[in-house]
C-alpha positions as CSV (number, residue, x, y, z in Angstrom):
1,M,26.9,-13.9,3.3
2,E,24.6,-11.4,3.8
3,T,20.6,-11.3,1.7
4,T,19.5,-8.3,0.2
5,Q,16.0,-7.1,1.4
6,W,14.3,-4.7,-0.6
7,L,11.7,-2.5,0.4
8,V,9.2,-2.9,-2.3
9,T,5.5,-0.1,-2.2
10,L,2.6,-1.1,-3.7
11,T,0.0,2.0,-4.4
12,F,-3.2,0.1,-5.4
13,R,-5.9,3.3,-7.0
14,V,-9.2,2.9,-5.9
15,T,-12.2,5.6,-5.8
16,V,-14.6,5.9,-3.2
17,G,-17.6,8.1,-2.3
18,G,-20.7,8.9,0.0
19,V,-17.3,8.9,3.0
20,R,-17.2,12.1,5.0
21,S,-13.6,12.1,6.6
22,K,-9.7,11.5,5.0
23,D,-10.0,8.3,8.2
24,D,-13.2,6.6,6.3
25,S,-12.0,7.3,3.1
26,V,-8.9,5.1,4.1
27,A,-10.8,2.2,5.4
28,A,-13.4,2.6,2.9
29,G,-10.5,2.2,-0.1
30,L,-8.5,-0.3,1.7
31,E,-12.2,-2.6,2.1
32,Q,-12.3,-2.1,-1.6
33,L,-9.2,-3.5,-2.4
34,K,-9.7,-6.9,-0.5
35,Q,-12.9,-7.3,-2.0
36,S,-11.6,-6.4,-5.8
37,L,-8.8,-8.2,-4.9
38,N,-10.4,-11.6,-3.8
39,S,-12.5,-11.3,-6.3
40,G,-9.8,-11.3,-9.3
41,E,-10.8,-8.2,-10.0
42,D,-7.8,-6.0,-11.8
43,V,-6.7,-3.4,-9.5
44,P,-4.9,-0.5,-10.8
45,M,-1.5,-0.6,-9.3
46,E,2.0,1.5,-9.7
47,A,5.3,0.1,-7.8
48,T,9.0,0.9,-7.1
49,V,12.2,-0.6,-5.6
50,R,14.5,0.2,-3.7
51,R,17.3,-1.7,-1.5
52,I,17.3,-1.6,1.5
53,T,21.2,-0.1,3.0
54,N,20.3,0.9,5.8
55,I,18.0,-0.7,7.8
56,V,18.1,1.8,10.9
57,E,17.8,4.9,9.3
58,E,15.1,3.6,7.0
59,E,11.2,5.1,7.4
60,P,8.7,2.7,8.8
61,I,7.7,0.3,7.1
62,F,4.1,-0.4,8.8
63,G,1.5,2.0,9.6
64,V,-1.2,3.3,6.7
65,R,-0.2,6.8,5.1
66,W,-1.0,8.9,3.6
């Protein structure tokens, strides 16, 4: 029996300031998200889910994209 695989994409929204580049804003946003999750704060989030039908043709799962 084959197990169904799902791709779950979670989009977290955080606001950062005092950074000069896109890369710095991503790093600051990830750090802010980590701190918020560790402290138990509510973080605005959106989730999308889709079934993976052909894993070879799917987009990469790992890595930071913007």
